[in-house]
C-alpha positions as CSV (number, residue, x, y, z in Angstrom):
1,X,5.1,-8.1,36.0
2,X,2.4,-10.7,35.4
3,X,0.1,-9.0,37.9
4,X,0.2,-5.9,35.7
5,X,-1.2,-7.8,32.7
6,X,-4.9,-8.5,32.6
7,X,-5.8,-12.0,31.4
8,X,-9.1,-13.5,30.5
9,X,-10.1,-17.1,30.2
10,X,-13.5,-17.9,28.8
11,X,-15.2,-21.3,28.3
12,X,-18.5,-21.5,26.3
13,X,-20.3,-24.6,25.2
14,X,-21.0,-23.9,21.6
15,X,-22.1,-26.6,19.2
16,X,-20.1,-26.8,16.0
17,X,-21.4,-26.9,12.5
18,X,-19.3,-29.8,11.4
19,X,-20.0,-33.5,11.3
20,X,-19.8,-35.0,14.8
21,X,-17.4,-37.8,13.9
22,X,-15.0,-35.3,12.2
23,X,-15.2,-33.0,15.3
24,X,-14.5,-35.9,17.6
25,X,-11.4,-36.8,15.5
26,X,-10.2,-33.3,15.7
27,X,-10.6,-33.2,19.5
28,X,-8.8,-36.5,19.8
29,X,-5.6,-35.0,18.3
30,X,-5.9,-31.4,19.5
31,X,-4.2,-30.8,22.9
32,X,-5.5,-28.7,25.7
33,X,-2.9,-25.9,25.9
34,X,-2.3,-24.4,29.3
35,X,-2.1,-20.6,29.6
36,X,1.4,-20.9,30.9
37,X,2.5,-22.4,27.5
38,X,1.0,-19.4,25.7
39,X,2.8,-17.0,28.1
40,X,6.1,-18.8,27.4
41,X,5.6,-18.4,23.7
42,X,5.1,-14.6,24.2
43,X,7.8,-14.1,26.9
44,X,9.9,-11.8,24.7
45,X,6.8,-9.5,24.3
46,X,6.1,-9.5,28.1
47,X,8.1,-6.2,28.6
48,X,6.6,-3.1,30.2
49,X,9.2,-0.9,28.6
50,X,8.3,-1.4,25.0
51,X,5.2,-1.6,22.7
52,X,3.7,-5.0,22.7
53,X,1.1,-7.4,21.4
54,X,-2.3,-8.9,22.3
55,X,-3.4,-12.4,21.5
56,X,-6.8,-14.1,21.2
57,X,-7.5,-17.8,20.6
58,X,-10.6,-19.6,19.4
59,X,-10.6,-23.4,19.5
60,X,-13.6,-25.6,18.6
61,X,-15.8,-22.5,18.6
62,X,-14.8,-21.4,22.1
63,X,-12.8,-18.3,23.1
64,X,-10.2,-20.0,25.2
65,X,-7.7,-17.2,25.7
66,X,-7.3,-13.4,25.4
67,X,-4.5,-11.5,26.9
68,X,-1.9,-8.7,26.4
69,X,1.8,-8.2,26.7
70,X,3.9,-5.0,26.7
71,X,2.7,-1.3,26.6
72,X,-0.2,0.3,24.8
73,X,1.3,3.7,25.5
74,X,4.9,4.5,26.2
75,X,4.4,8.0,27.5
76,X,2.1,6.9,30.3
77,X,3.2,3.3,30.9
78,X,-0.2,1.9,30.1
79,X,-0.1,-1.9,29.6
80,X,-1.8,-3.8,26.8
81,X,-4.9,-5.9,27.9
82,X,-7.6,-7.9,26.2
83,X,-9.6,-4.6,26.1
84,X,-6.9,-2.6,24.3
85,X,-8.0,-1.3,20.9
86,X,-5.7,-1.5,17.9
87,X,-6.0,-0.1,14.4
88,X,-6.8,-3.3,12.3
89,X,-6.5,-1.8,8.9
90,X,-7.4,-4.1,6.0
91,X,-8.6,-6.9,8.4
92,X,-11.9,-4.9,8.4
93,X,-12.3,-5.8,4.7
94,X,-13.7,-9.1,6.0
95,X,-16.7,-7.1,7.4
96,X,-17.2,-5.4,4.0
97,X,-17.2,-8.7,2.1
98,X,-19.8,-10.2,4.5
99,X,-21.9,-7.1,4.3
100,X,-22.1,-7.6,0.5
101,X,-23.4,-11.1,0.9
102,X,-26.0,-10.0,3.5
103,X,-27.3,-7.4,1.1
104,X,-27.5,-10.0,-1.7
105,X,-29.4,-12.3,0.6
106,X,-31.9,-9.5,1.1
107,X,-32.2,-9.0,-2.7
108,X,-30.8,-5.5,-2.6
109,X,-27.9,-6.3,-5.0
110,X,-26.3,-9.1,-6.9
111,X,-22.6,-10.0,-7.1
112,X,-22.9,-9.8,-10.8
113,X,-24.1,-6.2,-10.9
114,X,-22.0,-3.7,-12.8
115,X,-20.6,-1.4,-10.2
116,X,-21.7,1.6,-12.3
117,X,-25.3,0.7,-11.3
118,X,-24.4,2.1,-7.9
119,X,-21.4,4.3,-8.8
120,X,-22.5,6.3,-11.9
121,X,-19.5,8.6,-11.7
122,X,-17.1,5.8,-12.2
123,X,-15.7,5.8,-15.7
124,X,-17.0,3.3,-18.2
125,X,-13.9,1.1,-18.6
126,X,-15.7,-2.2,-19.1
127,X,-18.2,-4.2,-17.0
128,X,-16.6,-4.4,-13.6
129,X,-18.8,-6.4,-11.2
130,X,-19.1,-6.3,-7.4
131,X,-17.6,-9.8,-7.3
132,X,-14.6,-8.6,-9.3
133,X,-13.9,-6.0,-6.6
134,X,-14.1,-8.5,-3.8
135,X,-12.0,-11.1,-5.6
136,X,-9.3,-8.4,-6.5
137,X,-9.9,-9.1,-10.2
138,X,-11.4,-5.7,-11.3
139,X,-8.3,-4.4,-13.1
140,X,-8.9,-1.0,-11.5
141,X,-5.8,0.9,-10.6
142,X,-4.8,0.9,-6.9
143,X,-5.6,4.4,-5.4
144,X,-2.8,4.1,-3.0
145,X,-0.4,3.8,-5.9
146,X,-2.1,6.6,-7.8
147,X,-1.7,8.8,-4.7
148,X,2.1,8.2,-4.5
149,X,2.7,8.6,-8.2
150,X,0.7,11.8,-8.3
151,X,2.8,13.3,-5.5
152,X,0.7,12.6,-2.4
153,X,2.4,11.5,0.8
154,X,1.2,8.1,2.2
155,X,-0.1,9.8,5.3
156,X,-2.0,12.5,3.5
157,X,-5.8,12.4,4.2
158,X,-8.0,12.1,1.1
159,X,-11.4,13.6,1.2
160,X,-14.4,11.8,-0.3
161,X,-14.5,14.2,-3.2
162,X,-10.8,13.7,-3.9
163,X,-11.3,10.0,-3.6
164,X,-14.0,10.1,-6.3
165,X,-11.8,12.2,-8.5
166,X,-8.9,9.8,-8.2
167,X,-11.0,6.9,-9.3
168,X,-12.8,8.9,-12.0
169,X,-9.7,10.1,-13.8
170,X,-8.5,6.5,-14.5
171,X,-8.3,6.1,-18.3
172,X,-7.8,2.4,-18.5
173,X,-7.8,-0.8,-16.5
174,X,-4.7,-2.8,-15.7
175,X,-6.3,-5.9,-17.0
176,X,-9.7,-7.0,-18.3
177,X,-12.4,-7.2,-15.6
178,X,-12.6,-10.6,-13.9
179,X,-9.7,-12.1,-15.8
180,X,-6.6,-11.6,-13.6
181,X,-6.1,-11.5,-9.8
182,X,-4.1,-8.5,-8.6
183,X,-4.5,-7.5,-4.9
184,X,-6.1,-4.1,-4.6
185,X,-7.3,-3.0,-1.2
186,X,-8.4,0.4,-2.4
187,X,-11.3,-1.0,-4.4
188,X,-13.0,-1.8,-1.0
189,X,-13.6,1.9,-0.8
190,X,-15.9,1.4,-3.8
191,X,-17.6,-1.5,-2.1
192,X,-18.2,0.8,0.9
193,X,-20.1,3.2,-1.4
194,X,-22.0,0.4,-3.0
195,X,-23.1,-0.9,0.5
196,X,-24.4,2.6,1.4
197,X,-26.2,3.0,-1.9
198,X,-27.8,-0.5,-1.9
199,X,-28.8,-0.4,1.8
200,X,-30.0,3.2,2.0
201,X,-28.0,3.9,5.1
202,X,-24.4,4.8,5.7
203,X,-21.7,2.1,5.5
204,X,-20.9,2.5,9.2
205,X,-24.5,2.2,10.2
206,X,-25.0,-0.9,8.2
207,X,-21.9,-2.6,9.6
208,X,-22.7,-1.6,13.1
209,X,-26.3,-2.7,13.0
210,X,-25.9,-5.9,11.0
211,X,-22.5,-7.2,12.2
212,X,-21.1,-5.5,15.3
213,X,-24.3,-5.4,17.3
214,X,-25.5,-9.0,16.7
215,X,-22.0,-10.3,17.5
216,X,-21.8,-8.0,20.6
217,X,-18.5,-6.5,19.3
218,X,-18.8,-3.6,21.7
219,X,-15.2,-2.6,21.5
220,X,-14.9,-2.2,17.8
221,X,-15.2,1.4,16.5
222,X,-14.9,3.4,13.2
223,X,-12.6,6.4,13.3
224,X,-15.2,8.4,11.4
225,X,-13.5,11.7,12.2
226,X,-9.9,10.6,11.3
227,X,-8.7,11.5,14.7
228,X,-11.6,10.5,16.9
229,X,-10.8,10.1,20.6
230,X,-11.1,6.3,21.2
231,X,-10.8,5.0,24.8
232,X,-8.3,2.3,25.6
233,X,-6.6,2.8,22.2
234,X,-3.0,1.6,21.7
235,X,-0.6,4.1,20.1
236,X,1.2,2.8,17.0
237,X,5.0,3.1,17.2
238,X,7.8,2.9,14.7
239,X,11.3,1.7,15.9
240,X,13.9,4.4,15.4
241,X,17.4,4.0,16.8
242,X,17.2,2.9,20.4
243,X,13.7,4.2,20.8
244,X,10.4,4.7,19.0
245,X,8.5,7.4,17.2
246,X,4.7,7.6,16.9
247,X,3.4,6.1,13.6
248,X,1.0,7.7,11.2
249,X,-1.8,5.7,9.8
250,X,-2.4,5.9,6.0
251,X,-6.1,6.9,6.3
252,X,-8.7,7.9,3.8
253,X,-12.0,9.6,4.1
254,X,-13.8,6.3,3.6
255,X,-14.4,4.2,6.7
256,X,-13.8,0.7,5.4
257,X,-10.3,0.4,6.9
258,X,-10.5,3.1,9.6
259,X,-11.4,0.6,12.3
260,X,-10.1,-0.1,15.8
261,X,-10.8,-3.3,17.6
262,X,-9.7,-5.7,20.4
263,X,-8.6,-9.3,20.3
264,X,-11.7,-10.2,22.3
265,X,-14.0,-8.7,19.6
266,X,-12.0,-10.3,16.8
267,X,-12.5,-13.6,18.5
268,X,-16.3,-12.9,18.6
269,X,-16.1,-12.3,14.9
270,X,-14.2,-15.6,14.4
271,X,-16.8,-17.5,16.4
272,X,-19.3,-16.5,13.7
273,X,-17.4,-18.9,11.4
274,X,-18.5,-21.8,13.6
275,X,-22.0,-20.9,14.7
276,X,-23.4,-18.0,12.7
277,X,-25.3,-15.2,14.4
278,X,-24.8,-13.1,11.4
279,X,-25.9,-14.9,8.2
280,X,-26.6,-18.6,8.1
281,X,-24.7,-21.8,7.3
282,X,-25.1,-21.5,3.6
283,X,-24.1,-17.8,3.5
284,X,-21.0,-18.5,5.7
285,X,-20.1,-21.4,3.3
286,X,-20.1,-18.9,0.4
287,X,-18.2,-16.4,2.5
288,X,-15.4,-18.8,3.2
289,X,-15.2,-20.1,-0.4
290,X,-12.1,-19.6,-2.6
291,X,-12.2,-16.5,-4.9
292,X,-13.4,-16.8,-8.5
293,X,-11.2,-15.4,-11.3
294,X,-11.7,-15.8,-15.0
295,X,-14.9,-17.8,-14.4
296,X,-13.1,-20.4,-12.3
297,X,-12.5,-21.1,-8.6
298,X,-8.9,-20.3,-7.9
299,X,-6.6,-23.2,-7.1
300,X,-5.6,-23.6,-3.5
301,X,-1.9,-22.8,-3.5
302,X,0.2,-20.5,-1.4
303,X,-1.2,-17.0,-1.2
304,X,-4.3,-17.8,-3.2
305,X,-7.3,-15.7,-2.2
306,X,-10.7,-16.4,-0.6
307,X,-13.9,-14.4,-0.7
308,X,-13.6,-13.5,3.0
309,X,-10.1,-12.1,2.2
310,X,-8.1,-14.9,3.8
311,X,-5.2,-16.3,1.9
312,X,-4.0,-19.9,1.7
313,X,-0.8,-21.4,2.9
314,X,0.4,-25.0,3.0
315,X,1.8,-25.1,6.5
316,X,3.6,-28.4,7.0
317,X,0.8,-30.2,5.0
318,X,-1.9,-28.4,7.0
319,X,-4.3,-25.9,5.5
320,X,-3.6,-22.5,7.0
321,X,-5.6,-19.3,6.1
322,X,-4.2,-15.9,7.0
323,X,-5.0,-12.2,6.8
324,X,-2.4,-9.5,7.5
325,X,-2.4,-5.7,8.0
326,X,0.6,-3.6,8.8
327,X,0.2,0.2,8.9
328,X,1.1,3.2,11.0
329,X,3.0,1.3,13.7
330,X,0.2,-1.3,14.0
331,X,0.7,-5.0,12.9
332,X,-2.2,-7.4,12.9
333,X,-2.7,-11.0,11.7
334,X,-5.4,-13.6,11.9
335,X,-4.5,-17.3,11.2
336,X,-7.3,-19.8,10.7
337,X,-6.9,-23.6,10.6
338,X,-10.4,-24.5,9.2
339,X,-9.9,-28.3,9.3
340,X,-8.9,-28.1,12.9
341,X,-11.5,-25.5,13.9
342,X,-8.9,-23.3,15.4
343,X,-8.1,-19.6,14.9
344,X,-5.7,-17.1,16.5
345,X,-5.4,-13.3,16.2
346,X,-2.5,-11.0,17.2
347,X,-2.7,-7.2,17.3
348,X,0.5,-5.3,17.9
349,X,1.7,-1.7,18.1
350,X,5.5,-2.0,17.8
351,X,5.8,-1.2,14.2
352,X,7.2,-4.6,13.3
353,X,5.6,-7.6,11.6
354,X,4.4,-10.0,14.3
355,X,2.5,-12.5,12.2
356,X,4.8,-15.3,13.1
357,X,3.4,-15.2,16.6
358,X,-0.1,-15.9,15.4
359,X,1.1,-18.9,13.4
360,X,3.2,-20.1,16.4
361,X,0.1,-19.8,18.6
362,X,-1.9,-21.9,16.1
363,X,0.9,-24.4,16.0
364,X,0.4,-25.1,19.7
365,X,-3.0,-26.5,18.9
366,X,-2.6,-28.1,15.5
367,X,1.0,-29.4,15.3
368,X,-0.3,-33.0,15.7
369,X,-2.0,-32.7,12.3
370,X,1.2,-31.8,10.4
371,X,2.0,-34.3,7.6
372,X,5.3,-32.7,6.7
373,X,8.2,-32.1,8.9
374,X,8.7,-28.4,9.9
375,X,12.4,-29.0,9.8
376,X,14.1,-28.4,6.5
377,X,14.7,-31.6,4.5
378,X,18.3,-32.1,3.5
379,X,18.9,-31.5,-0.2
380,X,21.0,-34.1,-1.9
381,X,23.1,-32.2,-4.4
382,X,25.7,-33.1,-6.9
383,X,29.3,-31.9,-7.2
384,X,30.0,-28.8,-9.4
385,X,33.3,-27.0,-9.8
386,X,33.7,-23.3,-9.0
387,X,34.3,-22.4,-12.6
388,X,31.0,-23.9,-13.7
389,X,29.1,-22.2,-10.8
390,X,30.5,-18.8,-11.8
391,X,28.8,-19.1,-15.2
392,X,25.4,-18.8,-13.4
393,X,26.2,-15.6,-11.4
394,X,24.9,-12.2,-12.3
395,X,21.9,-9.9,-12.1
396,X,18.4,-11.1,-13.3
397,X,15.2,-9.1,-14.0
398,X,11.7,-10.6,-13.8
399,X,9.8,-8.5,-16.4
400,X,6.2,-9.6,-15.4
401,X,6.5,-9.2,-11.7
402,X,9.1,-6.3,-11.9
403,X,11.8,-7.3,-9.5
404,X,15.5,-8.1,-9.7
405,X,17.5,-11.0,-8.2
406,X,21.2,-11.5,-7.9
407,X,23.2,-14.8,-8.0
408,X,26.6,-14.7,-6.5
409,X,29.3,-17.2,-5.4
410,X,30.2,-17.4,-1.7
411,X,32.5,-20.1,-0.3
412,X,32.0,-22.4,-3.3
413,X,28.2,-22.1,-3.0
414,X,25.8,-20.2,-5.2
415,X,23.7,-17.6,-3.3
416,X,20.2,-16.5,-4.5
417,X,19.8,-12.9,-3.2
418,X,16.6,-10.8,-2.9
419,X,18.6,-7.9,-1.6
420,X,18.7,-6.3,1.9
421,X,20.3,-9.4,3.3
422,X,17.7,-11.9,2.2
423,X,20.0,-14.5,0.8
424,X,19.5,-18.2,0.3
425,X,22.0,-20.9,-0.7
426,X,21.1,-22.9,-3.8
427,X,22.5,-26.4,-4.3
428,X,23.0,-28.1,-7.8
429,X,20.8,-31.1,-8.3
430,X,21.4,-31.2,-12.1
431,X,23.7,-29.7,-14.8
432,X,21.7,-26.5,-14.8
433,X,19.1,-27.1,-12.0
434,X,19.4,-26.0,-8.4
435,X,17.3,-26.3,-5.3
436,X,17.0,-23.6,-2.6
437,X,17.7,-25.1,0.9
438,X,16.1,-22.4,3.1
439,X,12.6,-21.8,1.7
440,X,11.1,-25.2,1.0
441,X,10.7,-26.6,-2.4
442,X,12.0,-23.9,-4.7
443,X,13.9,-24.8,-7.8
444,X,16.1,-22.7,-10.0
445,X,16.9,-23.6,-13.6
446,X,19.4,-21.7,-15.9
447,X,19.1,-21.7,-19.6
448,X,19.7,-19.3,-22.5
449,X,17.6,-17.6,-25.2
450,X,19.2,-15.7,-28.2
451,X,22.5,-15.6,-26.3
452,X,20.9,-14.1,-23.1
453,X,20.9,-16.0,-19.8
454,X,17.5,-17.0,-18.5
455,X,16.8,-18.0,-14.9
456,X,13.5,-19.8,-14.2
457,X,12.3,-20.1,-10.6
458,X,9.7,-22.7,-9.7
459,X,7.8,-22.0,-6.5
460,X,4.3,-22.5,-5.2
461,X,3.2,-24.2,-8.4
462,X,4.3,-21.2,-10.6
463,X,7.3,-20.5,-12.7
464,X,8.9,-17.1,-12.9
465,X,11.4,-16.3,-15.8
466,X,14.2,-13.9,-15.1
467,X,16.3,-12.3,-17.8
468,X,20.0,-11.6,-17.2
469,X,21.2,-8.0,-17.5
470,X,24.4,-6.0,-17.1
471,X,24.5,-3.1,-14.7
472,X,27.3,-1.3,-16.6
473,X,26.1,-2.1,-20.2
474,X,27.4,0.2,-22.9
475,X,23.9,1.5,-23.8
476,X,23.5,2.8,-20.2
477,X,26.5,5.2,-20.5
478,X,24.5,7.7,-22.6
479,X,22.0,8.9,-20.0
480,X,21.6,12.3,-21.6
481,X,19.2,10.9,-24.1
482,X,16.7,10.1,-21.4
483,X,16.7,13.5,-19.7
484,X,13.9,16.0,-20.0
485,X,10.3,16.7,-18.8
486,X,7.7,14.0,-19.1
487,X,3.9,14.5,-18.6
488,X,1.3,11.9,-17.5
489,X,-2.2,13.0,-18.7
490,X,-3.9,10.6,-16.3
491,X,-2.1,11.8,-13.2
492,X,-1.8,15.4,-14.4
493,X,1.8,15.2,-13.2
494,X,5.2,16.2,-14.7
495,X,8.4,14.3,-13.9
496,X,11.7,15.9,-14.6
497,X,14.5,13.5,-15.5
498,X,18.1,14.6,-15.1
499,X,21.5,13.2,-14.3
500,X,23.1,13.3,-10.8
501,X,26.3,11.4,-9.8
502,X,26.1,9.5,-13.1
503,X,22.7,8.2,-12.2
504,X,19.3,8.9,-13.9
505,X,17.0,10.6,-11.4
506,X,13.4,11.8,-11.3
507,X,12.6,15.1,-9.5
508,X,9.1,16.2,-8.6
509,X,8.2,18.8,-6.0
510,X,6.0,16.4,-3.9
511,X,7.3,13.0,-5.0
512,X,10.9,14.0,-4.3
513,X,13.9,12.4,-5.9
514,X,14.0,8.8,-7.2
515,X,17.2,7.2,-8.4
516,X,17.1,4.7,-11.3
517,X,19.5,1.9,-12.3
518,X,19.7,0.4,-15.8
519,X,18.3,-3.0,-16.6
520,X,17.6,-4.1,-20.1
521,X,18.0,-1.8,-23.2
522,X,16.0,1.5,-22.6
523,X,14.7,0.1,-19.3
524,X,15.4,1.2,-15.7
525,X,14.3,0.4,-12.2
526,X,13.9,2.9,-9.4
527,X,14.9,2.8,-5.7
528,X,11.4,3.8,-4.4
529,X,8.3,1.8,-4.0
530,X,6.0,1.7,-7.1
531,X,8.8,3.0,-9.4
532,X,9.6,-0.6,-10.5
533,X,10.2,0.0,-14.1
534,X,10.7,2.8,-16.6
535,X,10.6,1.5,-20.1
536,X,11.4,4.2,-22.8
537,X,9.8,4.3,-26.2
538,X,11.6,5.6,-29.3
539,X,10.5,7.0,-32.6
540,X,12.4,8.5,-35.5
541,X,13.1,11.6,-33.5
542,X,14.4,9.8,-30.4
543,X,12.8,9.2,-27.0
544,X,9.1,9.8,-27.2
545,X,8.2,8.9,-23.6
546,X,8.2,6.1,-21.1
547,X,5.8,3.6,-19.5
548,X,6.0,3.6,-15.7
549,X,5.1,0.2,-14.4
550,X,4.5,-0.9,-10.8
551,X,4.4,-4.3,-9.2
552,X,0.7,-3.7,-8.5
553,X,0.0,-4.0,-12.2
554,X,-0.3,-0.3,-13.0
555,X,1.2,1.0,-16.3
556,X,1.1,4.7,-16.9
557,X,2.3,6.6,-20.0
558,X,4.5,9.7,-19.6
559,X,5.0,11.7,-22.8
560,X,8.2,13.6,-23.4
561,X,7.7,17.3,-23.6
562,X,9.5,19.7,-26.0
563,X,12.6,21.5,-24.8
564,X,10.6,24.8,-24.5
565,X,8.0,23.2,-22.4
566,X,10.6,21.4,-20.4
567,X,12.3,24.6,-19.4
568,X,8.9,26.1,-18.3
569,X,8.1,23.0,-16.2
570,X,11.5,22.2,-14.7
571,X,10.9,21.2,-11.1
572,X,14.3,20.4,-9.7
């Protein structure tokens, strides 16, 4: 089987940009990892009957390993190699961010420019800067969310004209520009247009000439036709039953994320971090800096963002940066250990998240630098009787992040449940304080406010307050008051609310049926993505409408229509 897999081992002598003594110290601790050890790590992927994965490794500025495991195409039994091209999705946002800095260095734009200087059709909702877009702090609604709520299917192609219209019809921002971080990949479609406007050439031509060509990334391509024939392309698959179906990429007319590449080419891109061929040392330093939000550099804590689109993670006391994309059966991840000058990339086509393999690959090279044990430290708890433990059980809603959690008792132990089987035991360490024993240092404290139970969860330097609610509360029995037709002016969409099997549901011809469960008074949560919260408003005549809120920060107003209009617009 090994003979069917193409492997490549490259050794280049590339001087690093870091202080000599620091580099020497890094090399003293970093082991030389044999190819066989990498193969052993990926043995479960080394299967010529299933989709697979490709891996590339850059250590001390050298590409030390690129290889593939599994099948690129199930119909024709084509194996994955280092030359197999995968859809890399939002990983390509890194190219866009660097392109903006290149244009700024040429004096063709400034990060502080108002985006309307280049995009005059964008509505005047406040001064949104180019830097706000890159730092995910623009407050602009996510187009992917707008599509779904308007009735588009995720795989529906969006033309450039439709894309402009989707942005142009936004009536307000989710937050003031530059003040709040909220990940929004769709704004990179605006950056694509800004790059074209500022450079005077198409986005694809600029990226090709200024990034791909200088780095000799000859196997990286834009799918400009949304269906272009690309040689050596892996097919994306989705697991279904005992087999697989072909995945469908969520593509748009813009080219920012419609990119296919290989692990070898991504390694060439990562080499640019060490010895720039594109940009210079000062520019790369800016490129790899932490994001700026509300006028300040963001604190390095788990999931915090960088200008180059990496995110931070404290990995056993070692700084790990990562970037993930999962779409259409493709799953990609880059991990970068900047202090150890080591990076790894995995590109897969099996429709499952494979990012742990990138991290595990990095661990082969940097484990000697860990200052924390990777094994779970034992939690020293206190004794608490079952009756007391039961007082903390129940359902809790997080009103700012819009998600629910359940606390239940199992075998004399409280369980913190995220749903879908993601359960974690929590151990009492105080009268009302508990510690999670499966996800590192996560603390849960129970309290009360005006007679309502409050659960505070401390994780990653942040505290999230959850409010207790009853699924069968008395107010939720009268669902008839919430039924009717509701219209959103911004989306130009009508939702029909009705009752089915004692549940409040939404019907829309394209969106389909969404089922809602009661939370707090006049507040419901849906069983579909982006339908996180319906919060109804009342006036002296009854229900006047509702705000639909999503976990991405969007908040849209739907006004209740009269009975006559409701009959004319009934969609179920």
